[in-house]
N, C-alpha and C positions, 0 to 999 in steps of 0.2 A: 536817441534812437533814430536811425535813418528811415525815412518814409518812402514809400513807393512814389515814383514821379507823378502818378495820376491821383495821389491822395487828396489834393486840394479840389480837384474836379469832383471826386467822389463825395466829399463833405459838402460841396456846393449843391450837388444834386440832392443829397439827403435834406439839406435845409430848405430846398424848394418843395420837396415832397412832404416833409414834416417841418412846419415852421417852427423855428426856435432850436432845432437840433443842431448840435455842434460837433458831434463825434458819434462813433458806432458803438459806444458802451451804453448800457442801460440807464446810467445816471445822467447821460447827456442827450437822451431822446425824450422829449416831453410826452407825457401820457403813456409811457411804456414802463411799467414797473418791473423790477427784477424778477418777481415771482411769475411773470408772464413768459419769460425766456425758457426755452427747453434745450437740453443738450442733444446733440446728434453725434453719436459715437462713430469715429472714423479710424481710430487706432486699430492696427492689425487687420484691416479689411482691404480687400482689393479695390483699387481706385474706381474701376468700372462699376463694381457693386455699390459703392458709396454714391457715385453719381446717379445711378438708376434709383436707388432708394430715396435719395434726397429729392429728385424730381417727382417721384411718385408722392412723396409727402407734401411737396409744394403745389402740385397740380390742382387739387380741389380748393386750395386756400389763396392762390395768386391768380389774378385775372389780367394783370398788366405786366409791365417790365419787371424782371426779377434781376436784382444785382446782388451778388454774393461777395461778401467781404470777409477775408480770413486774416488771421494773425500774420501769415506770410505776406499778404498784401501790405500790411502796415510796416513790416520790416523792410520791404523792398525786394528787388530781384534776388534770387538765390545766388549765393556766392559759392563756387565750387573750388575745391582744393586742386592743387596742381598735379 
């Protein structure tokens, strides 16, 4: 799998915020069990609606820097057909 050019930086930031974390999957973030993760539906939704809903969800929970990592970030830049 080809990773985004900033993936190493992202994992380094994660490991400083959560000591011992090695990746953005539940089994590689110490103290964060899988049953604490919640899904956030984005399929078939307007991107602006998704952004607004996600920020509204995060606002009362996050007081500092918010970094969002998606599967697309892991894969790298979008490759478009000719």
